[in-house]
C-alpha positions as a LaTeX table, in Angstrom:
\begin{tabular}{lrrr}
\hline
Residue & $x$ (\AA) & $y$ (\AA) & $z$ (\AA) \\
\hline
Unk1 & 57.99 & $-17.06$ & $-68.88$ \\
Unk2 & 55.83 & $-15.24$ & $-66.34$ \\
Unk3 & 54.74 & $-17.27$ & $-63.35$ \\
Unk4 & 51.11 & $-18.08$ & $-62.74$ \\
Unk5 & 49.78 & $-15.65$ & $-60.13$ \\
Unk6 & 46.60 & $-17.25$ & $-58.81$ \\
Unk7 & 44.67 & $-20.52$ & $-58.72$ \\
Unk8 & 41.06 & $-21.53$ & $-58.25$ \\
Unk9 & 41.95 & $-24.62$ & $-56.24$ \\
Unk10 & 38.60 & $-26.11$ & $-55.35$ \\
Unk11 & 36.29 & $-27.50$ & $-54.40$ \\
Unk12 & 35.04 & $-29.80$ & $-57.14$ \\
Unk13 & 31.31 & $-29.23$ & $-57.88$ \\
Unk14 & 31.55 & $-25.98$ & $-55.93$ \\
Unk15 & 31.09 & $-23.45$ & $-58.72$ \\
Unk16 & 34.63 & $-23.38$ & $-60.07$ \\
Unk17 & 33.48 & $-23.62$ & $-63.70$ \\
Unk18 & 31.22 & $-20.59$ & $-63.33$ \\
Unk19 & 33.98 & $-18.64$ & $-61.60$ \\
Unk20 & 36.48 & $-19.58$ & $-64.30$ \\
Unk21 & 34.05 & $-18.30$ & $-66.95$ \\
Unk22 & 33.45 & $-15.06$ & $-65.06$ \\
Unk23 & 37.17 & $-14.36$ & $-64.74$ \\
Unk24 & 37.78 & $-15.04$ & $-68.43$ \\
Unk25 & 35.83 & $-11.86$ & $-69.19$ \\
Unk26 & 38.12 & $-9.66$ & $-67.09$ \\
Unk27 & 40.51 & $-7.63$ & $-69.28$ \\
Unk28 & 43.39 & $-7.79$ & $-66.78$ \\
Unk29 & 43.32 & $-11.55$ & $-66.27$ \\
Unk30 & 44.71 & $-14.27$ & $-68.52$ \\
Unk31 & 43.14 & $-17.62$ & $-67.71$ \\
Unk32 & 44.64 & $-20.88$ & $-68.97$ \\
Unk33 & 43.56 & $-22.01$ & $-72.42$ \\
Unk34 & 41.39 & $-24.64$ & $-70.74$ \\
Unk35 & 39.87 & $-25.19$ & $-67.32$ \\
Unk36 & 41.49 & $-27.95$ & $-65.25$ \\
Unk37 & 45.08 & $-27.90$ & $-66.42$ \\
Unk38 & 45.91 & $-30.64$ & $-63.85$ \\
Unk39 & 49.57 & $-29.82$ & $-63.34$ \\
Unk40 & 50.21 & $-29.88$ & $-59.59$ \\
Unk41 & 48.24 & $-33.12$ & $-59.10$ \\
Unk42 & 50.20 & $-35.01$ & $-61.76$ \\
Unk43 & 52.98 & $-37.07$ & $-60.18$ \\
Unk44 & 54.78 & $-37.64$ & $-63.48$ \\
Unk45 & 55.71 & $-33.95$ & $-63.66$ \\
Unk46 & 57.49 & $-34.17$ & $-60.31$ \\
Unk47 & 59.60 & $-37.31$ & $-60.63$ \\
Unk48 & 63.02 & $-35.75$ & $-61.24$ \\
Unk49 & 65.17 & $-33.38$ & $-59.24$ \\
Unk50 & 64.16 & $-30.36$ & $-61.32$ \\
Unk51 & 60.60 & $-29.73$ & $-62.45$ \\
Unk52 & 60.09 & $-28.63$ & $-66.06$ \\
Unk53 & 57.34 & $-26.01$ & $-65.95$ \\
Unk54 & 57.32 & $-25.42$ & $-69.71$ \\
Unk55 & 54.31 & $-27.72$ & $-70.18$ \\
Unk56 & 52.43 & $-25.73$ & $-67.54$ \\
Unk57 & 53.34 & $-22.37$ & $-69.03$ \\
Unk58 & 52.25 & $-23.50$ & $-72.50$ \\
Unk59 & 48.63 & $-23.08$ & $-71.37$ \\
Unk60 & 49.02 & $-19.30$ & $-71.06$ \\
Unk61 & 49.25 & $-16.69$ & $-73.82$ \\
Unk62 & 48.71 & $-13.30$ & $-72.15$ \\
Unk63 & 48.27 & $-10.14$ & $-74.14$ \\
Unk64 & 49.75 & $-6.79$ & $-73.17$ \\
Unk65 & 46.79 & $-5.75$ & $-70.99$ \\
Unk66 & 46.55 & $-9.00$ & $-69.00$ \\
Unk67 & 48.47 & $-8.43$ & $-65.79$ \\
Unk68 & 47.85 & $-11.72$ & $-64.00$ \\
Unk69 & 47.83 & $-15.38$ & $-65.02$ \\
Unk70 & 45.43 & $-17.82$ & $-63.42$ \\
Unk71 & 43.84 & $-21.24$ & $-63.78$ \\
Unk72 & 41.17 & $-23.41$ & $-62.20$ \\
Unk73 & 41.85 & $-27.03$ & $-61.24$ \\
Unk74 & 39.57 & $-27.95$ & $-58.32$ \\
Unk75 & 41.36 & $-31.13$ & $-57.33$ \\
Unk76 & 44.32 & $-29.07$ & $-56.05$ \\
Unk77 & 42.46 & $-28.51$ & $-52.77$ \\
Unk78 & 41.98 & $-32.25$ & $-52.29$ \\
Unk79 & 45.29 & $-33.59$ & $-53.61$ \\
Unk80 & 47.70 & $-34.11$ & $-50.70$ \\
Unk81 & 50.91 & $-33.18$ & $-52.49$ \\
Unk82 & 49.53 & $-30.22$ & $-54.45$ \\
Unk83 & 50.00 & $-27.44$ & $-51.83$ \\
Unk84 & 53.70 & $-28.18$ & $-51.39$ \\
Unk85 & 54.23 & $-28.33$ & $-55.15$ \\
Unk86 & 52.36 & $-25.05$ & $-55.66$ \\
Unk87 & 54.44 & $-23.39$ & $-52.94$ \\
Unk88 & 57.69 & $-24.67$ & $-54.49$ \\
Unk89 & 56.59 & $-23.19$ & $-57.83$ \\
Unk90 & 55.41 & $-19.80$ & $-56.50$ \\
Unk91 & 55.35 & $-19.12$ & $-52.76$ \\
Unk92 & 53.46 & $-15.87$ & $-53.48$ \\
Unk93 & 50.63 & $-17.69$ & $-55.26$ \\
Unk94 & 47.15 & $-16.42$ & $-54.42$ \\
Unk95 & 44.59 & $-19.18$ & $-53.96$ \\
Unk96 & 40.82 & $-18.98$ & $-54.29$ \\
Unk97 & 38.69 & $-21.72$ & $-52.75$ \\
Unk98 & 34.92 & $-22.09$ & $-53.07$ \\
Unk99 & 33.23 & $-24.38$ & $-50.54$ \\
Unk100 & 29.85 & $-26.01$ & $-51.03$ \\
Unk101 & 27.62 & $-27.85$ & $-48.59$ \\
Unk102 & 29.49 & $-31.20$ & $-48.52$ \\
Unk103 & 26.24 & $-33.17$ & $-48.48$ \\
Unk104 & 25.07 & $-31.55$ & $-51.71$ \\
Unk105 & 28.58 & $-31.68$ & $-53.13$ \\
Unk106 & 28.84 & $-35.45$ & $-52.62$ \\
Unk107 & 25.53 & $-36.07$ & $-54.40$ \\
Unk108 & 26.46 & $-33.73$ & $-57.26$ \\
Unk109 & 29.82 & $-35.49$ & $-57.61$ \\
Unk110 & 28.16 & $-38.90$ & $-57.79$ \\
Unk111 & 25.67 & $-37.66$ & $-60.38$ \\
Unk112 & 28.53 & $-36.36$ & $-62.52$ \\
Unk113 & 30.39 & $-39.68$ & $-62.39$ \\
Unk114 & 27.20 & $-41.60$ & $-63.12$ \\
Unk115 & 26.53 & $-39.41$ & $-66.16$ \\
Unk116 & 30.08 & $-40.12$ & $-67.33$ \\
Unk117 & 29.49 & $-43.87$ & $-66.91$ \\
Unk118 & 32.34 & $-43.89$ & $-64.40$ \\
Unk119 & 30.23 & $-45.30$ & $-61.56$ \\
Unk120 & 27.31 & $-47.68$ & $-61.83$ \\
Unk121 & 26.55 & $-48.12$ & $-58.12$ \\
Unk122 & 23.50 & $-46.44$ & $-56.59$ \\
Unk123 & 24.40 & $-43.47$ & $-54.39$ \\
Unk124 & 23.75 & $-45.26$ & $-51.10$ \\
Unk125 & 25.99 & $-48.17$ & $-52.04$ \\
Unk126 & 28.66 & $-45.83$ & $-53.41$ \\
Unk127 & 28.99 & $-43.89$ & $-50.15$ \\
Unk128 & 28.78 & $-47.03$ & $-48.03$ \\
Unk129 & 31.57 & $-48.69$ & $-50.02$ \\
Unk130 & 33.67 & $-45.57$ & $-50.57$ \\
Unk131 & 36.52 & $-46.42$ & $-48.20$ \\
Unk132 & 36.98 & $-49.86$ & $-49.64$ \\
Unk133 & 36.74 & $-48.68$ & $-53.24$ \\
Unk134 & 39.16 & $-45.80$ & $-52.71$ \\
Unk135 & 41.87 & $-48.17$ & $-51.46$ \\
Unk136 & 42.51 & $-49.18$ & $-55.08$ \\
Unk137 & 44.14 & $-45.78$ & $-55.63$ \\
Unk138 & 46.51 & $-45.95$ & $-52.64$ \\
Unk139 & 48.87 & $-44.34$ & $-51.82$ \\
Unk140 & 47.07 & $-41.54$ & $-53.67$ \\
Unk141 & 43.51 & $-40.34$ & $-53.30$ \\
Unk142 & 40.84 & $-41.68$ & $-55.60$ \\
Unk143 & 39.82 & $-39.25$ & $-58.33$ \\
Unk144 & 36.37 & $-40.73$ & $-58.92$ \\
Unk145 & 34.91 & $-42.42$ & $-55.84$ \\
Unk146 & 35.89 & $-39.77$ & $-53.26$ \\
Unk147 & 32.34 & $-38.44$ & $-52.83$ \\
Unk148 & 32.46 & $-38.16$ & $-49.04$ \\
Unk149 & 36.19 & $-37.73$ & $-48.52$ \\
Unk150 & 36.37 & $-34.53$ & $-50.56$ \\
Unk151 & 33.82 & $-32.93$ & $-48.24$ \\
Unk152 & 36.03 & $-32.84$ & $-45.14$ \\
Unk153 & 37.24 & $-29.31$ & $-45.75$ \\
Unk154 & 39.10 & $-28.47$ & $-42.54$ \\
Unk155 & 41.97 & $-30.88$ & $-43.21$ \\
Unk156 & 42.26 & $-29.64$ & $-46.80$ \\
Unk157 & 42.40 & $-25.99$ & $-45.73$ \\
Unk158 & 44.99 & $-26.76$ & $-43.06$ \\
Unk159 & 47.21 & $-28.32$ & $-45.74$ \\
Unk160 & 47.05 & $-25.09$ & $-47.73$ \\
Unk161 & 47.62 & $-22.90$ & $-44.67$ \\
Unk162 & 50.74 & $-24.89$ & $-43.89$ \\
Unk163 & 52.31 & $-23.31$ & $-46.97$ \\
Unk164 & 50.34 & $-20.13$ & $-47.65$ \\
Unk165 & 49.47 & $-17.34$ & $-45.20$ \\
Unk166 & 45.81 & $-16.35$ & $-44.80$ \\
Unk167 & 46.31 & $-13.13$ & $-46.76$ \\
Unk168 & 47.15 & $-15.21$ & $-49.86$ \\
Unk169 & 43.94 & $-17.22$ & $-49.62$ \\
Unk170 & 40.34 & $-16.26$ & $-50.31$ \\
Unk171 & 37.69 & $-18.72$ & $-49.15$ \\
Unk172 & 34.21 & $-18.24$ & $-50.59$ \\
Unk173 & 30.80 & $-19.85$ & $-50.34$ \\
Unk174 & 29.20 & $-21.58$ & $-53.29$ \\
Unk175 & 25.79 & $-20.16$ & $-52.39$ \\
Unk176 & 27.08 & $-16.59$ & $-52.54$ \\
Unk177 & 28.59 & $-17.00$ & $-56.00$ \\
Unk178 & 25.40 & $-18.63$ & $-57.28$ \\
Unk179 & 22.93 & $-16.17$ & $-55.76$ \\
Unk180 & 24.82 & $-12.83$ & $-55.71$ \\
Unk181 & 27.81 & $-13.12$ & $-58.04$ \\
Unk182 & 28.65 & $-9.42$ & $-58.34$ \\
Unk183 & 29.73 & $-8.85$ & $-54.69$ \\
Unk184 & 31.72 & $-12.09$ & $-54.79$ \\
Unk185 & 33.50 & $-11.07$ & $-57.99$ \\
Unk186 & 34.23 & $-7.63$ & $-56.51$ \\
Unk187 & 35.79 & $-9.40$ & $-53.52$ \\
Unk188 & 37.91 & $-11.52$ & $-55.84$ \\
Unk189 & 39.08 & $-8.48$ & $-57.82$ \\
Unk190 & 40.09 & $-6.74$ & $-54.59$ \\
Unk191 & 41.93 & $-9.87$ & $-53.51$ \\
Unk192 & 43.80 & $-10.07$ & $-56.82$ \\
Unk193 & 44.44 & $-6.32$ & $-57.00$ \\
Unk194 & 42.65 & $-5.69$ & $-60.29$ \\
Unk195 & 39.83 & $-3.33$ & $-61.21$ \\
Unk196 & 36.31 & $-4.50$ & $-60.48$ \\
Unk197 & 34.16 & $-5.25$ & $-63.52$ \\
Unk198 & 30.41 & $-5.63$ & $-63.82$ \\
Unk199 & 28.72 & $-8.97$ & $-64.42$ \\
Unk200 & 26.77 & $-8.76$ & $-67.68$ \\
Unk201 & 25.09 & $-12.16$ & $-67.40$ \\
Unk202 & 24.74 & $-14.56$ & $-64.49$ \\
Unk203 & 26.50 & $-17.83$ & $-65.28$ \\
Unk204 & 25.00 & $-21.11$ & $-64.13$ \\
Unk205 & 27.47 & $-23.70$ & $-65.39$ \\
Unk206 & 26.82 & $-27.47$ & $-65.31$ \\
Unk207 & 23.54 & $-26.99$ & $-63.45$ \\
Unk208 & 20.97 & $-29.58$ & $-64.44$ \\
Unk209 & 18.16 & $-31.55$ & $-62.82$ \\
Unk210 & 19.10 & $-34.92$ & $-61.37$ \\
Unk211 & 17.30 & $-38.08$ & $-62.41$ \\
Unk212 & 16.79 & $-38.91$ & $-58.73$ \\
Unk213 & 16.93 & $-37.12$ & $-55.39$ \\
Unk214 & 18.72 & $-38.04$ & $-52.20$ \\
Unk215 & 16.68 & $-40.18$ & $-49.86$ \\
Unk216 & 16.11 & $-39.21$ & $-46.23$ \\
Unk217 & 18.39 & $-42.07$ & $-45.20$ \\
Unk218 & 21.21 & $-40.82$ & $-47.43$ \\
Unk219 & 20.84 & $-37.23$ & $-46.27$ \\
Unk220 & 20.73 & $-38.20$ & $-42.60$ \\
Unk221 & 23.78 & $-40.43$ & $-42.97$ \\
Unk222 & 25.82 & $-37.70$ & $-44.65$ \\
Unk223 & 24.68 & $-35.14$ & $-42.10$ \\
Unk224 & 25.93 & $-37.46$ & $-39.37$ \\
Unk225 & 29.27 & $-37.96$ & $-41.15$ \\
Unk226 & 29.90 & $-34.28$ & $-41.83$ \\
Unk227 & 28.46 & $-32.53$ & $-38.76$ \\
Unk228 & 31.66 & $-32.50$ & $-36.70$ \\
Unk229 & 33.76 & $-31.16$ & $-39.59$ \\
Unk230 & 31.14 & $-28.55$ & $-40.51$ \\
Unk231 & 31.11 & $-27.30$ & $-36.91$ \\
Unk232 & 34.91 & $-27.14$ & $-36.96$ \\
Unk233 & 34.77 & $-25.22$ & $-40.24$ \\
Unk234 & 32.41 & $-22.70$ & $-38.68$ \\
Unk235 & 34.93 & $-22.04$ & $-35.91$ \\
Unk236 & 37.83 & $-21.97$ & $-38.36$ \\
Unk237 & 36.27 & $-19.45$ & $-40.77$ \\
Unk238 & 33.74 & $-17.65$ & $-38.58$ \\
Unk239 & 30.93 & $-18.89$ & $-40.81$ \\
Unk240 & 27.39 & $-19.92$ & $-40.00$ \\
Unk241 & 26.85 & $-23.24$ & $-41.79$ \\
Unk242 & 23.66 & $-24.22$ & $-40.01$ \\
Unk243 & 21.82 & $-24.31$ & $-43.34$ \\
Unk244 & 24.15 & $-27.08$ & $-44.48$ \\
Unk245 & 22.91 & $-29.29$ & $-41.64$ \\
Unk246 & 19.24 & $-28.33$ & $-41.84$ \\
Unk247 & 16.60 & $-30.75$ & $-43.05$ \\
Unk248 & 15.89 & $-30.30$ & $-46.75$ \\
\hline
\end{tabular}
């Protein structure tokens, strides 16, 4: 079975669904039969001495024209053990990461979990109690309540860079994919080594109005929490993220 060639590894609520849908239209790419395969974040697959990848490969059925296999599971960026497992599977794996303003990402994440009836706390209480609530998942990360923790991107990127050189990683901005998808998709095609293809329709996946908006107190608190990491990210990537910290 052919190995998977590339991953969309994160971040959750960062535009990974839209990107997955865009790439499914490319004739040279075979995406997994579903988004979010959740292989490298599943501990039960990695209990024995030898990993059986047959379950993973069962999600791919490439045709003759599809040169590369790929999938999108955004928790891979956040899951501590995922980068090492990905490297052990394919050290030549190419990894695409989309980063979103962590303040907006946290609120979007909470809205998703609230809509799923997975969290009944108001947003302010949820982010105030996050550390305590996430302890119930130790020694792993919490898959639901990690609204703030998932937004500290520098540590997550360093974990990936420990195993994969910069030339095997493409780090993108959520705003760019949302506002000008064609240049972003051209960049991805160049990164993957496939022909560029035109975007027929702009995809806006999972975008919906929220029942409430963040309060000034919530926004200010998250800005205070994330400012140091955002500044570090700017130095790390050469980005200007001042808009992430601006008053909205």
